[in-house]
C-alpha positions in Angstrom: 93.6 87.4 69.0 95.8 89.8 66.9 99.3 90.2 68.2 98.8 94.0 68.7 95.8 93.3 70.9 97.6 90.7 72.9 100.5 93.0 73.5 98.2 95.9 74.4 96.2 93.7 76.8 99.4 92.3 78.5 100.9 95.8 79.1 97.6 97.3 80.2 96.9 94.5 82.6 100.3 95.0 84.3 99.8 98.7 84.5 96.3 98.4 85.9 96.9 95.8 88.7 97.4 98.3 91.5 94.4 100.3 90.5 91.6 97.9 89.5 90.0 94.8 90.9 89.0 92.6 88.1 86.6 89.8 89.0 84.5 87.3 87.1 80.9 86.3 87.6 79.2 83.0 87.2 77.3 81.9 84.1 73.5 82.0 84.7 73.9 82.5 88.5 76.0 84.3 91.1 79.7 83.8 91.2 81.0 81.3 93.6 82.8 82.7 96.7 86.2 81.7 95.3 85.5 83.9 92.2 85.5 80.9 89.7 83.5 81.2 86.6 81.0 78.6 85.5 80.8 78.3 81.7 78.0 76.5 79.9 79.0 73.1 78.5 80.0 73.3 74.9 80.3 77.1 74.9 82.7 78.7 72.5 84.9 81.7 72.8 83.5 84.9 71.3 85.9 86.4 68.7 88.6 84.1 70.1 88.9 86.2 73.2 89.8 84.7 76.6 88.0 87.6 78.3 86.1 90.8 77.9 86.6 93.4 80.6 83.6 95.5 81.5 83.6 98.7 83.5 80.8 100.3 85.5 80.0 102.3 88.6 78.6 100.8 91.8 75.6 103.1 91.3 71.9 102.5 90.6 72.1 104.6 87.4 74.3 101.7 86.1 71.5 99.3 86.8 71.9 97.4 83.5 75.5 96.5 84.4 74.7 95.6 88.0 71.8 93.3 87.1 73.4 91.9 84.0 76.4 90.9 86.0 74.4 89.6 89.0 72.1 87.5 86.8 74.8 86.2 84.5 73.5 87.8 81.2 76.9 89.0 80.1 78.6 85.6 80.7 75.7 83.8 78.9 76.2 85.8 75.8 80.0 85.7 75.8 80.0 81.9 76.0 83.4 80.6 76.9 84.9 84.1 76.9 85.1 85.2 80.5 83.2 88.3 81.6 85.5 90.3 83.8 84.6 93.4 85.7 86.2 96.6 87.1 84.2 99.1 89.2 84.9 102.8 89.3 84.0 105.8 91.4 84.5 108.6 88.8 84.2 109.0 85.0 87.8 110.2 84.3 89.3 107.1 85.8 87.1 104.8 83.7 88.0 106.8 80.6 91.7 106.4 81.4 91.2 102.7 81.9 89.4 102.5 78.5 92.1 104.5 76.8 94.9 102.4 78.3 93.2 99.1 77.4 92.6 98.1 81.0 88.9 97.7 80.1 87.3 97.1 76.8 83.7 98.3 77.2 81.9 100.2 80.0 78.9 102.0 81.4 79.5 105.7 81.9 77.7 109.1 82.2 77.4 111.6 79.4 79.9 114.2 80.5 82.9 111.8 80.8 82.0 110.3 77.5 81.9 113.7 75.8 85.1 114.9 77.5 86.9 111.7 76.6 85.9 111.8 73.0 86.8 115.5 72.5 90.1 115.3 74.3 91.2 112.4 72.2 90.2 114.3 69.0 87.6 111.7 68.4 90.0 108.8 68.2 89.5 106.7 71.3 85.9 105.8 72.1 82.5 105.3 70.7 79.1 105.3 72.3 77.5 102.1 71.2 74.3 101.9 73.3 72.0 103.5 75.9 71.4 102.3 79.4 69.5 104.6 81.6 67.4 107.8 81.8 66.5 109.9 84.8 67.4 109.4 88.4 68.7 113.0 89.1 67.1 115.4 91.5 67.6 118.7 93.3 67.0 117.9 96.9 67.1 120.6 99.6 66.8 121.5 103.3 63.1 122.3 103.5 63.7 124.7 106.4 66.0 126.9 104.3 64.6 126.4 100.8 60.9 126.3 100.2 60.8 127.3 96.5 63.0 127.3 93.4 63.6 131.0 93.9 65.0 130.3 97.4 67.9 128.4 95.8 69.6 131.8 95.1 72.2 132.6 97.7 72.3 129.0 99.0 75.1 126.4 99.0 74.2 123.5 96.7 76.4 120.4 96.2 77.2 118.7 92.9 79.4 115.6 92.6 82.4 117.0 90.6 83.4 120.0 88.6 82.2 119.4 85.0 80.5 116.2 85.7 77.0 115.5 84.3 75.0 116.8 87.2 77.4 119.8 87.7 76.8 120.8 84.0 73.0 120.4 84.4 72.9 122.5 87.6 75.0 125.3 86.0 72.7 125.3 83.0 69.6 125.5 85.2 71.2 128.4 87.2 71.8 130.3 84.0 68.2 129.7 82.9 67.1 131.4 86.1 69.1 134.5 85.1 71.6 134.0 87.9 75.4 134.2 87.5 78.0 131.7 88.8 81.6 131.3 87.8 81.8 127.7 86.6 85.3 127.1 87.7 85.1 128.4 91.3 81.4 127.8 91.8 81.0 131.3 93.3 78.2 133.6 92.4 74.5 134.0 93.0 74.5 130.3 94.1 77.5 128.7 95.7 78.1 125.4 93.8 80.0 123.1 96.2 81.7 120.2 94.4 81.5 117.3 96.9 81.9 113.5 96.3 78.6 111.7 96.5 79.9 109.5 99.3 80.3 112.5 101.6 77.4 114.6 100.4 74.9 113.2 103.0 77.4 114.0 105.8 77.8 117.5 104.4 74.1 118.0 104.3 73.6 116.7 107.9 76.3 119.0 109.2 74.7 122.0 107.5 77.7 122.8 105.2 75.4 122.5 102.2 71.8 123.4 101.9 71.0 120.9 99.2 72.4 119.0 96.2 71.8 118.3 92.5 72.7 114.6 92.5 72.0 111.2 91.0 70.4 108.3 92.7 70.8 106.8 95.2 72.5 109.9 96.7 69.3 111.9 96.3 67.2 109.4 98.2 69.9 109.1 100.9 69.5 112.9 101.5 65.8 112.5 101.6 66.2 109.9 104.3 68.2 112.5 106.2 65.2 114.9 106.0 65.8 116.7 102.7 62.9 117.2 100.2 62.9 116.8 96.5 62.5 120.3 95.0 63.0 119.4 91.3 63.3 116.2 89.3 65.6 116.9 86.3 63.4 114.7 84.1 60.8 117.5 84.3 63.2 119.7 82.4 63.5 117.4 79.3 61.1 116.6 76.5 59.1 113.4 77.3 60.9 113.5 80.6 63.8 111.5 79.0 67.5 112.4 79.2 70.6 110.2 79.1 72.3 109.5 82.4 74.2 106.4 81.4 75.6 105.1 78.1 77.7 102.2 76.9 81.1 103.1 75.5 83.8 101.0 73.9 87.3 101.7 72.7 87.4 102.2 69.0 90.3 99.7 68.6 88.3 97.0 70.4 85.2 97.7 68.4 87.2 97.3 65.2 89.0 94.2 66.2 86.2 92.4 68.1 82.8 93.4 66.7 81.2 90.0 67.7 82.3 90.6 71.3 80.7 94.1 71.3 77.5 92.7 69.9 77.5 90.0 72.6 77.7 92.6 75.3 75.0 94.6 73.6 72.7 91.5 73.3 73.2 90.9 77.0 72.4 94.6 77.8 69.2 94.4 75.8 68.2 91.1 77.5 69.0 92.6 80.9 66.9 95.7 80.2 64.0 93.5 79.1 64.3 91.4 82.2 64.4 94.6 84.4 61.3 96.0 82.8 59.4 92.7 83.0 60.2 92.1 86.7 61.3 95.4 88.3 60.9 94.1 91.9 63.2 91.1 91.3 65.6 93.3 89.3 65.8 95.8 92.1 66.8 93.0 94.5 69.4 91.8 92.1 70.9 95.3 91.6 71.1 95.8 95.4 72.7 92.4 95.8 75.4 93.4 93.4 75.8 96.8 95.1 76.4 94.9 98.3 79.1 92.9 96.6 80.7 96.0 95.1 80.5 98.4 98.0 80.3 96.2 101.1 76.7 97.0 102.0 73.2 97.0 100.4 71.0 100.1 100.2 68.2 100.2 102.9 64.7 100.0 101.6 63.9 103.7 102.3 66.7 104.7 99.9 66.5 101.8 97.4 62.8 102.0 96.7 62.4 105.7 95.7 65.8 105.7 93.9 64.9 102.7 91.8 61.5 104.1 90.9 63.0 107.2 89.3 65.4 105.4 86.9 64.4 104.0 83.6 66.6 101.5 81.7 66.7 101.9 78.0 68.5 100.6 74.9 68.2 104.0 73.3 71.2 106.3 74.0 68.9 109.3 73.6 71.5 111.0 71.4 69.7 114.3 71.0 69.9 114.9 74.8 73.6 114.1 74.8 74.1 116.8 72.2 72.1 119.2 74.3 74.2 118.4 77.4 77.4 119.2 75.4 75.9 122.6 74.4 75.2 123.3 78.1 78.8 122.6 79.0 80.0 125.0 76.2 77.6 127.7 77.5 79.0 127.2 81.0 82.5 127.6 79.8 83.5 124.0 80.6 84.0 123.0 77.0 85.5 124.9 74.1 83.4 123.2 71.5 80.7 120.6 71.2 81.5 118.9 67.8 80.5 115.4 68.6 80.1 114.1 65.1 81.3 110.5 65.1 80.8 109.9 68.8 78.2 107.2 68.1 78.3 103.9 66.3 74.9 102.4 66.7 75.1 99.9 63.9 75.9 96.9 66.3 73.1 97.8 68.6 70.6 98.2 65.8 71.6 94.7 64.5 70.9 93.4 68.0 67.5 95.2 68.2 66.5 94.1 64.7 67.1 90.5 65.7 64.9 91.0 68.7 62.1 92.6 66.6 62.7 96.0 68.1 62.8 99.4 66.4 66.2 100.9 65.6 67.6 103.8 67.6 68.8 107.1 66.2 72.2 108.9 66.6 70.8 112.4 66.1 73.3 113.0 63.3 76.2 112.3 65.5 77.2 108.9 64.1 80.5 107.8 62.8 80.9 107.5 59.0 80.3 104.0 57.8 
């Protein structure tokens, strides 16, 4: 390991200890209760690293990370290099961890990736792979909202100012010809920024009339009596749009390309396994959610949520560019110059080795 990397990791680890819980998973099976890692006999370290630290959300839209960890795909590909994990509740905190060196690679939504890239002047991160499409819905109180036109004048929750779903909802509002101030959320529709954890309670209490949210929050609301009024997938060509990507710090990508490719191989293997056996994969994802959050999702929430998410190796770069333009139109971004945000060369090497077609960066790739 280069001295600069070792120093960076040491300082970052000390700074991150109060904030992040880093844990390891077993090779080829679940981790033991004491958190020890089982490494395959004769396995070698990848790029000479003792560990690779992987970040993700305890959320079904991060299904690849959930299942890949639970089934040991990441540890298998990293060999004697330990796969360590940090879970996050919000994109900005994961971007901060990536920038500080507390994690090396992570699963994250489009808006945090865009914001992180632009705020750093394009110097901190790269998107190196896709992970998921879909899984976002507008769900409403059917007694108050019976049609799309009825959304006007109502109180609709989104997870966070400027997050991926907030931008999508603001763009949809604008397309209806309605006016809303993006910062305050006030206007023809009241946009109420509410953490996904409390949105079901806000809905039950009547403080919001609906929500534009990702899974499994959408299905949790449906279990409370809400109805799906709109699936965001219906607004996109071929019903595909990026909801989760894989990002890496540019320094880690430069210094440890083999480790990045190992994680991408594991991601591709995980996605293939999910698509080949979705029922078993759903169970694995829910088991990891139970580990991460303390309780599994009930079947009435898990089943419809899982059915609306599609895992994919393709980062769907053209839709990321469109999402950035939506944020500019809403006044949440000053510009959307994302040239260089992608480096898909490592992923395309992985896909070529698997006999799969390459994926495209929509003209937003880094100069080679």
